[in-house]
Backbone as CSV, one residue per row, in Angstrom:
resi,resn,N_x,N_y,N_z,CA_x,CA_y,CA_z,C_x,C_y,C_z
1,MET,-30.550,24.651,-9.999,-30.996,25.342,-8.820,-30.931,24.388,-7.627
2,TRP,-30.434,24.872,-6.506,-30.317,24.062,-5.294,-31.674,23.933,-4.631
3,MET,-32.020,22.715,-4.232,-33.294,22.474,-3.552,-33.031,21.696,-2.277
4,PRO,-33.675,22.077,-1.155,-33.494,21.299,0.069,-34.067,19.894,-0.107
5,THR,-33.493,18.952,0.619,-33.946,17.567,0.517,-34.686,17.172,1.787
6,GLN,-35.234,16.006,1.775,-35.912,15.465,2.963,-34.954,15.393,4.135
7,ALA,-33.723,14.978,3.885,-32.725,14.872,4.949,-32.466,16.229,5.587
8,ALA,-32.469,17.295,4.787,-32.251,18.632,5.338,-33.367,18.998,6.309
9,GLY,-34.590,18.653,5.984,-35.700,18.916,6.889,-35.545,18.152,8.193
10,ALA,-35.096,16.905,8.113,-34.880,16.090,9.308,-33.790,16.700,10.175
11,LEU,-32.736,17.225,9.559,-31.666,17.861,10.312,-32.180,19.114,11.009
12,SER,-33.010,19.895,10.336,-33.590,21.089,10.948,-34.377,20.732,12.198
13,LYS,-35.132,19.667,12.152,-35.920,19.231,13.307,-34.999,18.830,14.464
14,LEU,-33.908,18.124,14.162,-32.957,17.734,15.210,-32.353,18.960,15.889
15,VAL,-32.013,19.969,15.115,-31.431,21.191,15.668,-32.444,21.887,16.567
16,GLU,-33.699,21.958,16.153,-34.737,22.553,17.002,-34.886,21.779,18.305
17,ASP,-34.886,20.464,18.227,-35.034,19.629,19.416,-33.847,19.757,20.370
18,ALA,-32.678,20.139,19.862,-31.476,20.291,20.699,-31.454,21.619,21.444
19,SER,-32.487,22.440,21.295,-32.602,23.742,21.975,-31.479,24.698,21.601
20,MET,-31.002,24.612,20.386,-29.955,25.523,19.933,-30.587,26.859,19.558
21,ARG,-30.025,27.937,20.089,-30.501,29.282,19.788,-29.328,30.118,19.308
22,LYS,-29.597,31.049,18.428,-28.570,31.950,17.891,-27.419,31.178,17.253
23,ILE,-27.741,30.316,16.327,-26.700,29.602,15.596,-25.899,30.637,14.819
24,ARG,-24.591,30.622,15.015,-23.737,31.653,14.421,-23.091,31.184,13.113
25,TYR,-22.196,30.252,13.194,-21.419,29.826,12.036,-21.372,28.307,11.989
26,LEU,-21.016,27.789,10.816,-20.890,26.350,10.609,-19.533,26.040,10.004
27,THR,-19.002,24.885,10.336,-17.823,24.362,9.667,-17.986,22.860,9.566
28,GLN,-17.192,22.237,8.720,-17.323,20.802,8.482,-15.946,20.158,8.509
29,ASP,-15.864,18.967,9.096,-14.578,18.256,9.125,-14.475,17.298,7.940
30,GLU,-13.371,16.568,7.889,-13.102,15.685,6.753,-14.091,14.533,6.642
31,LYS,-14.790,14.188,7.737,-15.772,13.097,7.706,-17.163,13.585,7.312
32,GLY,-17.329,14.893,7.217,-18.635,15.453,6.882,-19.432,15.875,8.093
33,ASP,-18.879,15.708,9.296,-19.574,16.161,10.501,-19.566,17.681,10.542
34,ILE,-20.629,18.262,11.057,-20.785,19.714,11.115,-20.602,20.180,12.556
35,TYR,-19.901,21.283,12.729,-19.743,21.924,14.037,-20.353,23.311,13.946
36,THR,-20.997,23.738,15.021,-21.593,25.070,15.041,-21.530,25.646,16.452
37,THR,-21.692,26.945,16.531,-21.740,27.630,17.823,-23.167,28.142,18.017
38,ALA,-23.689,27.950,19.218,-25.042,28.403,19.539,-25.250,28.300,21.046
39,SER,-26.073,29.154,21.597,-26.497,29.050,23.002,-25.316,28.915,23.967
40,HIS,-24.234,29.650,23.706,-23.019,29.656,24.528,-22.296,28.306,24.535
41,GLY,-22.534,27.481,23.511,-21.881,26.178,23.450,-21.407,25.845,22.047
42,ILE,-20.700,24.733,21.970,-20.193,24.220,20.706,-20.900,22.889,20.449
43,PHE,-21.527,22.764,19.292,-22.319,21.586,18.954,-21.707,20.850,17.767
44,LYS,-21.929,19.537,17.754,-21.511,18.698,16.641,-22.745,17.970,16.106
45,VAL,-22.884,17.984,14.786,-23.940,17.217,14.120,-23.235,16.150,13.303
46,THR,-23.382,14.890,13.710,-22.679,13.814,13.023,-23.352,13.496,11.691
47,TYR,-22.523,13.277,10.689,-22.998,13.037,9.333,-23.768,11.721,9.225
48,GLU,-23.215,10.662,9.796,-23.806,9.337,9.634,-25.202,9.223,10.238
49,ASP,-25.350,9.606,11.510,-26.642,9.396,12.173,-27.419,10.687,12.428
50,LYS,-26.921,11.812,11.971,-27.589,13.113,12.129,-27.919,13.406,13.590
51,LYS,-26.997,13.059,14.481,-27.171,13.277,15.907,-26.553,14.622,16.302
52,VAL,-27.285,15.428,17.070,-26.798,16.718,17.551,-26.304,16.545,18.982
53,THR,-25.035,16.940,19.238,-24.431,16.779,20.553,-23.771,18.081,20.984
54,LEU,-24.051,18.506,22.211,-23.318,19.627,22.803,-21.973,19.064,23.239
55,ILE,-20.886,19.470,22.570,-19.582,18.887,22.899,-18.782,19.757,23.864
56,SER,-19.075,21.054,23.906,-18.297,21.933,24.772,-19.158,23.105,25.222
57,GLY,-18.967,23.493,26.481,-19.780,24.565,27.045,-20.984,23.997,27.765
58,ILE,-21.694,24.875,28.435,-22.921,24.505,29.148,-24.054,25.310,28.539
59,LEU,-25.083,24.616,28.085,-26.191,25.234,27.370,-26.735,26.446,28.114
60,ASN,-26.781,27.579,27.422,-27.332,28.839,27.925,-26.638,29.373,29.177
61,LYS,-25.374,28.982,29.409,-24.619,29.497,30.551,-23.356,30.193,30.036
62,PRO,-23.403,31.529,29.897,-22.218,32.237,29.435,-21.149,32.277,30.523
63,GLY,-19.899,32.347,30.100,-18.799,32.447,31.046,-17.477,32.322,30.329
64,TYR,-16.420,32.229,31.101,-15.083,32.049,30.541,-14.349,31.067,31.426
65,LYS,-14.014,29.907,30.855,-13.297,28.896,31.618,-12.580,27.957,30.656
66,ASP,-11.257,27.901,30.763,-10.478,26.890,30.063,-10.447,25.661,30.959
67,SER,-10.811,24.518,30.408,-10.931,23.305,31.209,-10.977,22.112,30.266
68,THR,-11.694,21.075,30.690,-11.953,19.958,29.784,-12.897,20.453,28.696
69,VAL,-12.998,19.698,27.626,-13.875,20.100,26.525,-15.306,20.282,27.017
70,ALA,-15.803,19.364,27.829,-17.193,19.433,28.295,-17.428,20.554,29.299
71,ASP,-16.445,20.879,30.138,-16.654,21.842,31.225,-16.234,23.270,30.910
72,SER,-15.700,23.531,29.738,-15.284,24.886,29.391,-16.498,25.777,29.166
73,LEU,-16.303,27.068,29.377,-17.387,28.031,29.192,-17.014,29.059,28.138
74,TYR,-18.022,29.527,27.414,-17.880,30.520,26.351,-18.932,31.595,26.564
75,ASN,-18.690,32.764,25.978,-19.675,33.831,26.060,-19.960,34.332,24.646
76,ASP,-21.024,33.825,24.078,-21.472,34.166,22.733,-20.428,33.806,21.672
77,PRO,-20.055,32.516,21.596,-19.086,32.123,20.567,-19.658,32.355,19.177
78,HIS,-18.811,32.834,18.300,-19.235,33.110,16.925,-18.644,32.079,15.976
79,ASP,-17.640,32.460,15.215,-17.120,31.583,14.172,-16.377,30.388,14.763
80,ILE,-16.361,29.328,13.998,-15.688,28.089,14.381,-15.055,27.519,13.123
81,THR,-13.846,26.987,13.251,-13.186,26.407,12.094,-12.365,25.188,12.512
82,VAL,-12.340,24.203,11.647,-11.541,23.004,11.882,-10.105,23.326,11.472
83,ILE,-9.137,23.077,12.375,-7.737,23.344,12.034,-6.909,22.065,11.979
84,GLY,-7.504,20.953,12.299,-6.813,19.669,12.245,-7.771,18.594,12.714
85,PRO,-7.363,17.345,12.621,-8.233,16.269,13.095,-8.583,16.484,14.575
86,ARG,-9.864,16.547,14.858,-10.390,16.701,16.224,-9.886,17.963,16.929
87,THR,-9.565,18.997,16.142,-9.096,20.259,16.712,-9.829,21.414,16.040
88,LEU,-10.390,22.299,16.872,-11.188,23.420,16.391,-10.674,24.731,16.967
89,LEU,-10.901,25.818,16.239,-10.696,27.168,16.761,-12.056,27.830,16.855
90,VAL,-12.274,28.582,17.933,-13.552,29.261,18.144,-13.295,30.733,18.449
91,ALA,-14.024,31.617,17.796,-13.988,33.042,18.118,-14.975,33.265,19.263
92,ASP,-14.454,33.408,20.475,-15.284,33.592,21.678,-15.568,35.092,21.803
93,TYR,-16.634,35.523,21.173,-16.944,36.925,20.907,-16.927,37.820,22.152
94,ARG,-17.779,37.549,23.109,-17.902,38.456,24.262,-16.731,38.344,25.246
95,ASN,-15.968,37.269,25.170,-14.756,37.168,25.981,-13.535,37.756,25.262
96,SER,-13.713,38.167,23.997,-12.624,38.731,23.189,-11.399,37.819,23.170
97,GLN,-11.646,36.529,22.927,-10.579,35.529,22.915,-10.773,34.567,21.745
98,ILE,-9.681,33.938,21.346,-9.738,32.826,20.403,-9.436,31.578,21.222
99,ARG,-10.317,30.598,21.144,-10.192,29.384,21.957,-9.840,28.204,21.069
100,ILE,-9.039,27.298,21.595,-8.644,26.076,20.894,-9.322,24.902,21.591
101,ILE,-10.082,24.128,20.838,-10.696,22.909,21.361,-9.893,21.735,20.818
102,ASP,-9.223,21.020,21.705,-8.421,19.864,21.331,-9.096,18.620,21.903
103,MET,-9.841,17.929,21.054,-10.593,16.768,21.517,-9.696,15.562,21.780
104,TYR,-8.469,15.546,21.228,-7.514,14.474,21.539,-7.111,14.533,23.009
105,SER,-6.768,15.721,23.478,-6.311,15.863,24.865,-7.454,16.201,25.822
106,ASP,-8.672,16.394,25.283,-9.846,16.761,26.079,-9.621,18.088,26.815
107,ARG,-9.042,19.075,26.110,-8.760,20.367,26.722,-9.220,21.502,25.821
108,VAL,-9.658,22.577,26.471,-9.911,23.842,25.798,-8.947,24.842,26.400
109,SER,-8.277,25.598,25.540,-7.336,26.610,26.005,-7.539,27.883,25.194
110,THR,-6.956,28.957,25.681,-7.028,30.239,25.004,-5.770,30.421,24.162
111,LEU,-5.951,30.788,22.907,-4.833,30.996,22.005,-4.078,32.253,22.420
112,ARG,-2.805,32.110,22.663,-1.932,33.249,22.979,-1.202,33.628,21.695
113,LEU,-1.415,34.835,21.241,-0.780,35.300,20.022,0.579,35.892,20.380
114,SER,1.634,35.077,20.323,2.954,35.547,20.738,3.403,36.698,19.848
115,GLY,3.996,37.693,20.482,4.403,38.900,19.786,3.315,39.945,19.729
116,LEU,2.099,39.563,20.129,0.973,40.503,20.108,0.327,40.617,21.488
117,GLU,1.123,40.436,22.552,0.574,40.421,23.908,-0.166,41.707,24.266
118,ASN,0.276,42.827,23.738,-0.359,44.109,24.057,-1.431,44.505,23.048
119,TYR,-1.749,43.594,22.165,-2.721,43.873,21.124,-4.065,43.278,21.512
120,THR,-5.081,44.100,21.543,-6.404,43.635,21.931,-7.243,43.366,20.688
121,CYS,-7.771,42.185,20.612,-8.669,41.798,19.522,-10.077,41.781,20.091
122,LYS,-10.703,42.953,20.159,-12.026,43.077,20.762,-13.097,42.442,19.891
123,TYR,-13.865,41.562,20.484,-15.025,40.941,19.865,-14.716,40.230,18.547
124,PRO,-13.883,39.191,18.583,-13.614,38.447,17.342,-14.870,37.728,16.874
125,SER,-15.154,37.848,15.589,-16.382,37.227,15.084,-16.147,36.246,13.956
126,SER,-15.002,36.319,13.284,-14.772,35.385,12.181,-13.307,34.969,12.123
127,LEU,-13.091,33.751,11.613,-11.764,33.147,11.561,-11.536,32.457,10.222
128,ILE,-10.321,32.578,9.715,-9.895,31.775,8.567,-8.449,31.381,8.827
129,LEU,-8.160,30.094,8.724,-6.780,29.629,8.782,-6.398,29.214,7.370
130,ASN,-5.438,29.927,6.799,-4.982,29.664,5.443,-3.497,29.337,5.519
131,GLY,-3.153,28.049,5.451,-1.766,27.643,5.609,-1.304,27.953,7.018
132,ASN,-0.314,28.823,7.145,0.149,29.188,8.482,-0.262,30.609,8.865
133,THR,-1.269,31.149,8.181,-1.755,32.485,8.498,-3.185,32.408,9.027
134,LEU,-3.386,32.947,10.219,-4.709,33.021,10.827,-5.230,34.435,10.644
135,TYR,-6.405,34.554,10.048,-7.068,35.848,9.899,-8.211,35.886,10.913
136,ILE,-8.248,36.958,11.700,-9.285,37.122,12.716,-10.048,38.401,12.400
137,GLY,-11.319,38.247,12.069,-12.172,39.416,11.859,-12.751,39.828,13.193
138,TYR,-12.594,41.096,13.539,-13.140,41.566,14.802,-13.795,42.918,14.598
139,SER,-14.255,43.539,15.680,-15.159,44.679,15.602,-14.760,45.756,14.610
140,LYS,-13.477,46.058,14.463,-13.116,47.177,13.605,-12.030,46.873,12.587
141,ASN,-11.599,45.621,12.490,-10.468,45.358,11.633,-10.331,43.865,11.352
142,ILE,-9.300,43.511,10.615,-8.922,42.118,10.396,-7.473,41.978,10.849
143,LEU,-7.241,41.075,11.774,-5.899,40.812,12.275,-5.316,39.654,11.475
144,GLN,-4.113,39.838,10.979,-3.405,38.790,10.258,-2.272,38.324,11.154
145,TYR,-2.280,37.028,11.496,-1.286,36.490,12.414,-0.592,35.301,11.774
146,LYS,0.728,35.351,11.700,1.510,34.241,11.156,1.787,33.225,12.250
147,CYS,1.350,31.997,12.055,1.536,30.919,13.025,2.798,30.140,12.689
148,MET,3.390,29.529,13.696,4.568,28.705,13.451,4.194,27.426,12.708
149,TYR,3.018,26.890,13.012,2.559,25.648,12.392,1.174,25.866,11.820
150,SER,0.849,25.149,10.762,-0.459,25.343,10.120,-1.609,24.909,11.025
151,ALA,-1.357,24.003,11.966,-2.424,23.578,12.873,-2.274,24.269,14.238
152,ILE,-1.798,25.502,14.223,-1.608,26.341,15.411,-0.857,25.563,16.409
């Protein structure tokens, strides 16, 4: 049977202290760091020191802006997934967009699904990247999109 540990309690306290509200989804990178969406932002919890950092978005400020990682805006981001080293995909729910966070280039951009320009993915809430296929769960369906590269 799984039992929470002392460290888990300490992590819970850090998350409360970071003023995170409406935590949606979690993902983990190869180093064990955790990424989550909450309070219109993207947060990272580092494995080594259990530090919670707002890496993208402005706390409790909804909006839509592709910019640097720190200055980009989201509106109720839901699912988040690691697609490569220092690269994340985010389902930006209320903006009905899929966003790419590239921490190498310090940029956030909106994923353009080529060949599907006239296709609306209203309110995306979940993401899975399996090889070169991106699955997007949204309000009424699941969109299956074949990517040219596995890391979009």
